[in-house]
N, CA, C and O atoms as a GROMACS GRO file, in nm:
protein
  316
    1MET      N    1  -2.146  -2.546   2.081
    1MET     CA    2  -2.020  -2.489   2.121
    1MET      C    3  -2.037  -2.429   2.247
    1MET      O    4  -2.134  -2.362   2.280
    2HIS      N    5  -1.921  -2.460   2.330
    2HIS     CA    6  -1.914  -2.406   2.463
    2HIS      C    7  -1.885  -2.263   2.470
    2HIS      O    8  -1.840  -2.214   2.366
    3ARG      N    9  -1.901  -2.186   2.568
    3ARG     CA   10  -1.874  -2.045   2.576
    3ARG      C   11  -1.729  -2.020   2.577
    3ARG      O   12  -1.691  -1.917   2.520
    4HIS      N   13  -1.634  -2.103   2.636
    4HIS     CA   14  -1.498  -2.061   2.646
    4HIS      C   15  -1.418  -2.127   2.534
    4HIS      O   16  -1.297  -2.106   2.535
    5GLU      N   17  -1.464  -2.195   2.451
    5GLU     CA   18  -1.403  -2.264   2.346
    5GLU      C   19  -1.342  -2.181   2.250
    5GLU      O   20  -1.414  -2.098   2.195
    6HIS      N   21  -1.211  -2.189   2.215
    6HIS     CA   22  -1.133  -2.109   2.133
    6HIS      C   23  -1.165  -2.146   1.974
    6HIS      O   24  -1.146  -2.260   1.932
    7VAL      N   25  -1.210  -2.050   1.900
    7VAL     CA   26  -1.233  -2.081   1.773
    7VAL      C   27  -1.135  -1.996   1.665
    7VAL      O   28  -1.137  -1.874   1.659
    8ASP      N   29  -1.061  -2.070   1.592
    8ASP     CA   30  -0.968  -2.003   1.502
    8ASP      C   31  -1.030  -1.926   1.398
    8ASP      O   32  -1.126  -1.976   1.339
    9SER      N   33  -0.988  -1.806   1.366
    9SER     CA   34  -1.049  -1.736   1.257
    9SER      C   35  -0.941  -1.720   1.162
    9SER      O   36  -0.827  -1.759   1.186
   10VAL      N   37  -0.976  -1.660   1.048
   10VAL     CA   38  -0.878  -1.633   0.940
   10VAL      C   39  -0.765  -1.556   0.971
   10VAL      O   40  -0.659  -1.567   0.909
   11THR      N   41  -0.784  -1.470   1.073
   11THR     CA   42  -0.688  -1.367   1.103
   11THR      C   43  -0.585  -1.444   1.195
   11THR      O   44  -0.474  -1.392   1.207
   12ASP      N   45  -0.610  -1.563   1.259
   12ASP     CA   46  -0.513  -1.628   1.334
   12ASP      C   47  -0.409  -1.712   1.261
   12ASP      O   48  -0.314  -1.768   1.317
   13VAL      N   49  -0.438  -1.717   1.131
   13VAL     CA   50  -0.348  -1.794   1.034
   13VAL      C   51  -0.240  -1.697   0.998
   13VAL      O   52  -0.271  -1.585   0.960
   14PRO      N   53  -0.109  -1.734   1.007
   14PRO     CA   54   0.009  -1.660   0.968
   14PRO      C   55   0.007  -1.647   0.823
   14PRO      O   56  -0.046  -1.734   0.754
   15TRP      N   57   0.065  -1.535   0.768
   15TRP     CA   58   0.088  -1.513   0.626
   15TRP      C   59   0.180  -1.612   0.582
   15TRP      O   60   0.269  -1.653   0.657
   16ALA      N   61   0.165  -1.656   0.453
   16ALA     CA   62   0.255  -1.744   0.393
   16ALA      C   63   0.392  -1.680   0.382
   16ALA      O   64   0.404  -1.559   0.360
   17THR      N   65   0.500  -1.768   0.398
   17THR     CA   66   0.645  -1.714   0.405
   17THR      C   67   0.676  -1.640   0.289
   17THR      O   68   0.750  -1.541   0.302
   18SER      N   69   0.627  -1.676   0.165
   18SER     CA   70   0.654  -1.600   0.045
   18SER      C   71   0.593  -1.462   0.045
   18SER      O   72   0.648  -1.367  -0.011
   19GLU      N   73   0.474  -1.453   0.110
   19GLU     CA   74   0.412  -1.325   0.111
   19GLU      C   75   0.477  -1.234   0.216
   19GLU      O   76   0.480  -1.112   0.202
   20GLN      N   77   0.528  -1.296   0.315
   20GLN     CA   78   0.603  -1.208   0.421
   20GLN      C   79   0.742  -1.161   0.356
   20GLN      O   80   0.788  -1.048   0.375
   21VAL      N   81   0.798  -1.249   0.285
   21VAL     CA   82   0.926  -1.204   0.207
   21VAL      C   83   0.900  -1.093   0.112
   21VAL      O   84   0.973  -0.995   0.104
   22ARG      N   85   0.786  -1.111   0.037
   22ARG     CA   86   0.758  -1.016  -0.062
   22ARG      C   87   0.716  -0.882   0.003
   22ARG      O   88   0.750  -0.777  -0.053
   23ARG      N   89   0.651  -0.880   0.107
   23ARG     CA   90   0.623  -0.760   0.186
   23ARG      C   91   0.733  -0.688   0.240
   23ARG      O   92   0.737  -0.565   0.239
   24ARG      N   93   0.825  -0.761   0.289
   24ARG     CA   94   0.964  -0.711   0.354
   24ARG      C   95   1.049  -0.648   0.236
   24ARG      O   96   1.102  -0.537   0.245
   25GLN      N   97   1.056  -0.718   0.142
   25GLN     CA   98   1.128  -0.667   0.013
   25GLN      C   99   1.077  -0.545  -0.039
   25GLN      O  100   1.152  -0.453  -0.073
   26ARG      N  101   0.945  -0.540  -0.046
   26ARG     CA  102   0.862  -0.424  -0.106
   26ARG      C  103   0.892  -0.300  -0.011
   26ARG      O  104   0.930  -0.193  -0.058
   27LEU      N  105   0.873  -0.320   0.131
   27LEU     CA  106   0.907  -0.219   0.216
   27LEU      C  107   1.052  -0.170   0.230
   27LEU      O  108   1.081  -0.054   0.259
   28TYR      N  109   1.140  -0.269   0.206
   28TYR     CA  110   1.283  -0.226   0.202
   28TYR      C  111   1.319  -0.137   0.077
   28TYR      O  112   1.391  -0.037   0.083
   29PHE      N  113   1.261  -0.184  -0.034
   29PHE     CA  114   1.292  -0.094  -0.169
   29PHE      C  115   1.224   0.043  -0.147
   29PHE      O  116   1.284   0.147  -0.172
   30ILE      N  117   1.099   0.042  -0.101
   30ILE     CA  118   1.041   0.173  -0.086
   30ILE      C  119   1.126   0.265   0.016
   30ILE      O  120   1.149   0.384  -0.009
   31LEU      N  121   1.164   0.209   0.119
   31LEU     CA  122   1.256   0.291   0.220
   31LEU      C  123   1.382   0.338   0.147
   31LEU      O  124   1.420   0.455   0.157
   32MET      N  125   1.442   0.253   0.079
   32MET     CA  126   1.569   0.281   0.014
   32MET      C  127   1.541   0.379  -0.095
   32MET      O  128   1.627   0.464  -0.116
   33GLY      N  129   1.432   0.378  -0.166
   33GLY     CA  130   1.398   0.470  -0.266
   33GLY      C  131   1.368   0.610  -0.207
   33GLY      O  132   1.405   0.710  -0.268
   34VAL      N  133   1.302   0.619  -0.089
   34VAL     CA  134   1.291   0.741  -0.022
   34VAL      C  135   1.426   0.800   0.028
   34VAL      O  136   1.446   0.921   0.030
   35CYS      N  137   1.516   0.711   0.067
   35CYS     CA  138   1.648   0.770   0.095
   35CYS      C  139   1.716   0.826  -0.023
   35CYS      O  140   1.771   0.935  -0.013
   36LEU      N  141   1.716   0.759  -0.137
   36LEU     CA  142   1.772   0.812  -0.248
   36LEU      C  143   1.711   0.936  -0.292
   36LEU      O  144   1.786   1.029  -0.322
   37VAL      N  145   1.586   0.951  -0.300
   37VAL     CA  146   1.520   1.067  -0.334
   37VAL      C  147   1.549   1.189  -0.241
   37VAL      O  148   1.569   1.301  -0.287
   38LEU      N  149   1.549   1.163  -0.123
   38LEU     CA  150   1.590   1.268  -0.020
   38LEU      C  151   1.732   1.324  -0.055
   38LEU      O  152   1.758   1.444  -0.065
   39LEU      N  153   1.820   1.224  -0.073
   39LEU     CA  154   1.962   1.266  -0.105
   39LEU      C  155   1.968   1.354  -0.229
   39LEU      O  156   2.029   1.461  -0.228
   40VAL      N  157   1.908   1.310  -0.326
   40VAL     CA  158   1.910   1.365  -0.471
   40VAL      C  159   1.850   1.506  -0.455
   40VAL      O  160   1.909   1.606  -0.497
   41LEU      N  161   1.734   1.511  -0.395
   41LEU     CA  162   1.671   1.645  -0.380
   41LEU      C  163   1.743   1.730  -0.301
   41LEU      O  164   1.754   1.846  -0.340
   42ALA      N  165   1.796   1.696  -0.191
   42ALA     CA  166   1.871   1.784  -0.106
   42ALA      C  167   1.983   1.845  -0.168
   42ALA      O  168   1.999   1.966  -0.148
   43TRP      N  169   2.064   1.782  -0.241
   43TRP     CA  170   2.197   1.837  -0.300
   43TRP      C  171   2.178   1.881  -0.444
   43TRP      O  172   2.268   1.943  -0.501
   44THR      N  173   2.069   1.852  -0.504
   44THR     CA  174   2.058   1.915  -0.646
   44THR      C  175   1.954   2.035  -0.641
   44THR      O  176   1.970   2.128  -0.720
   45TRP      N  177   1.860   2.037  -0.561
   45TRP     CA  178   1.743   2.130  -0.563
   45TRP      C  179   1.741   2.216  -0.428
   45TRP      O  180   1.762   2.337  -0.433
   46VAL      N  181   1.716   2.155  -0.316
   46VAL     CA  182   1.705   2.218  -0.193
   46VAL      C  183   1.809   2.313  -0.150
   46VAL      O  184   1.784   2.424  -0.104
   47ARG      N  185   1.940   2.260  -0.169
   47ARG     CA  186   2.062   2.332  -0.129
   47ARG      C  187   2.066   2.471  -0.185
   47ARG      O  188   2.136   2.554  -0.127
   48LEU      N  189   1.998   2.504  -0.296
   48LEU     CA  190   1.993   2.614  -0.354
   48LEU      C  191   1.921   2.724  -0.285
   48LEU      O  192   1.948   2.843  -0.302
   49TRP      N  193   1.836   2.682  -0.212
   49TRP     CA  194   1.740   2.765  -0.124
   49TRP      C  195   1.774   2.774   0.035
   49TRP      O  196   1.761   2.873   0.106
   50SER      N  197   1.817   2.656   0.069
   50SER     CA  198   1.836   2.633   0.214
   50SER      C  199   1.932   2.512   0.237
   50SER      O  200   1.890   2.396   0.231
   51VAL      N  201   2.069   2.545   0.264
   51VAL     CA  202   2.166   2.442   0.300
   51VAL      C  203   2.121   2.380   0.432
   51VAL      O  204   2.120   2.257   0.432
   52PRO      N  205   2.087   2.438   0.536
   52PRO     CA  206   2.041   2.368   0.664
   52PRO      C  207   1.941   2.265   0.641
   52PRO      O  208   1.943   2.156   0.698
   53LEU      N  209   1.846   2.303   0.550
   53LEU     CA  210   1.730   2.217   0.521
   53LEU      C  211   1.777   2.091   0.444
   53LEU      O  212   1.722   1.982   0.461
   54ALA      N  213   1.883   2.109   0.357
   54ALA     CA  214   1.952   2.002   0.289
   54ALA      C  215   2.025   1.920   0.371
   54ALA      O  216   2.019   1.798   0.352
   55VAL      N  217   2.102   1.973   0.473
   55VAL     CA  218   2.169   1.900   0.577
   55VAL      C  219   2.058   1.804   0.653
   55VAL      O  220   2.074   1.682   0.662
   56VAL      N  221   1.955   1.866   0.700
   56VAL     CA  222   1.857   1.794   0.774
   56VAL      C  223   1.797   1.670   0.693
   56VAL      O  224   1.775   1.560   0.742
   57MET      N  225   1.774   1.705   0.562
   57MET     CA  226   1.724   1.588   0.471
   57MET      C  227   1.830   1.482   0.459
   57MET      O  228   1.803   1.362   0.459
   58SER      N  229   1.958   1.534   0.449
   58SER     CA  230   2.048   1.419   0.452
   58SER      C  231   2.071   1.338   0.573
   58SER      O  232   2.105   1.220   0.569
   59ALA      N  233   2.050   1.407   0.681
   59ALA     CA  234   2.057   1.336   0.817
   59ALA      C  235   1.949   1.233   0.819
   59ALA      O  236   1.975   1.118   0.856
   60VAL      N  237   1.822   1.270   0.780
   60VAL     CA  238   1.710   1.184   0.767
   60VAL      C  239   1.742   1.064   0.682
   60VAL      O  240   1.718   0.948   0.715
   61ALA      N  241   1.798   1.102   0.568
   61ALA     CA  242   1.841   0.983   0.462
   61ALA      C  243   1.939   0.902   0.524
   61ALA      O  244   1.937   0.782   0.499
   62ALA      N  245   2.035   0.955   0.612
   62ALA     CA  246   2.136   0.862   0.667
   62ALA      C  247   2.075   0.757   0.768
   62ALA      O  248   2.126   0.646   0.784
   63VAL      N  249   1.959   0.802   0.835
   63VAL     CA  250   1.894   0.713   0.922
   63VAL      C  251   1.811   0.588   0.854
   63VAL      O  252   1.793   0.480   0.911
   64ILE      N  253   1.770   0.615   0.740
   64ILE     CA  254   1.682   0.527   0.667
   64ILE      C  255   1.752   0.383   0.640
   64ILE      O  256   1.690   0.281   0.672
   65PRO      N  257   1.871   0.376   0.586
   65PRO     CA  258   1.928   0.251   0.553
   65PRO      C  259   1.949   0.150   0.658
   65PRO      O  260   1.943   0.030   0.628
   66PRO      N  261   1.975   0.189   0.784
   66PRO     CA  262   1.970   0.091   0.890
   66PRO      C  263   1.826   0.048   0.919
   66PRO      O  264   1.801  -0.072   0.936
   67VAL      N  265   1.734   0.136   0.926
   67VAL     CA  266   1.593   0.085   0.948
   67VAL      C  267   1.541   0.000   0.829
   67VAL      O  268   1.467  -0.097   0.845
   68ALA      N  269   1.588   0.044   0.706
   68ALA     CA  270   1.550  -0.065   0.596
   68ALA      C  271   1.606  -0.206   0.614
   68ALA      O  272   1.543  -0.311   0.597
   69ALA      N  273   1.742  -0.192   0.654
   69ALA     CA  274   1.809  -0.331   0.668
   69ALA      C  275   1.738  -0.409   0.779
   69ALA      O  276   1.729  -0.532   0.773
   70PHE      N  277   1.690  -0.341   0.878
   70PHE     CA  278   1.619  -0.412   0.995
   70PHE      C  279   1.494  -0.460   0.950
   70PHE      O  280   1.461  -0.573   0.987
   71VAL      N  281   1.410  -0.388   0.868
   71VAL     CA  282   1.290  -0.429   0.824
   71VAL      C  283   1.304  -0.538   0.716
   71VAL      O  284   1.220  -0.629   0.711
   72GLY      N  285   1.402  -0.532   0.634
   72GLY     CA  286   1.418  -0.624   0.532
   72GLY      C  287   1.476  -0.759   0.582
   72GLY      O  288   1.453  -0.860   0.515
   73SER      N  289   1.541  -0.767   0.684
   73SER     CA  290   1.590  -0.884   0.742
   73SER      C  291   1.520  -0.937   0.868
   73SER      O  292   1.569  -1.025   0.939
   74ASN      N  293   1.404  -0.878   0.892
   74ASN     CA  294   1.309  -0.924   1.006
   74ASN      C  295   1.268  -1.062   0.971
   74ASN      O  296   1.239  -1.097   0.856
   75GLY      N  297   1.268  -1.148   1.088
   75GLY     CA  298   1.237  -1.285   1.069
   75GLY      C  299   1.091  -1.306   1.031
   75GLY      O  300   1.006  -1.218   1.046
   76VAL      N  301   1.063  -1.427   0.982
   76VAL     CA  302   0.937  -1.469   0.952
   76VAL      C  303   0.853  -1.481   1.071
   76VAL      O  304   0.899  -1.536   1.171
   77ARG      N  305   0.735  -1.434   1.070
   77ARG     CA  306   0.635  -1.436   1.191
   77ARG      C  307   0.536  -1.561   1.188
   77ARG      O  308   0.513  -1.624   1.085
   78GLY      N  309   0.494  -1.584   1.284
   78GLY     CA  310   0.389  -1.695   1.292
   78GLY      C  311   0.445  -1.841   1.313
   78GLY      O  312   0.562  -1.862   1.343
   79GLY      N  313   0.354  -1.937   1.297
   79GLY     CA  314   0.382  -2.073   1.306
   79GLY      C  315   0.491  -2.099   1.385
   79GLY      O  316   0.528  -2.215   1.403
   0.00000   0.00000   0.00000
């Protein structure tokens, strides 16, 4: 083997498309679950002690769906 010859390793192989889709879906549902939990906690529990904190939690929850949509629809990588 020559010194400058490129050798493919297992890490150079892209993930299977089905695995990429499964990972994106899992991350999408986790993000949307966090969004839902933030909203529910903010307006059922946290608002009793701190309305400004509930508003901040709602603002964070409002940012999550666009991020989740971007992550969920991100194109297939590799190959």
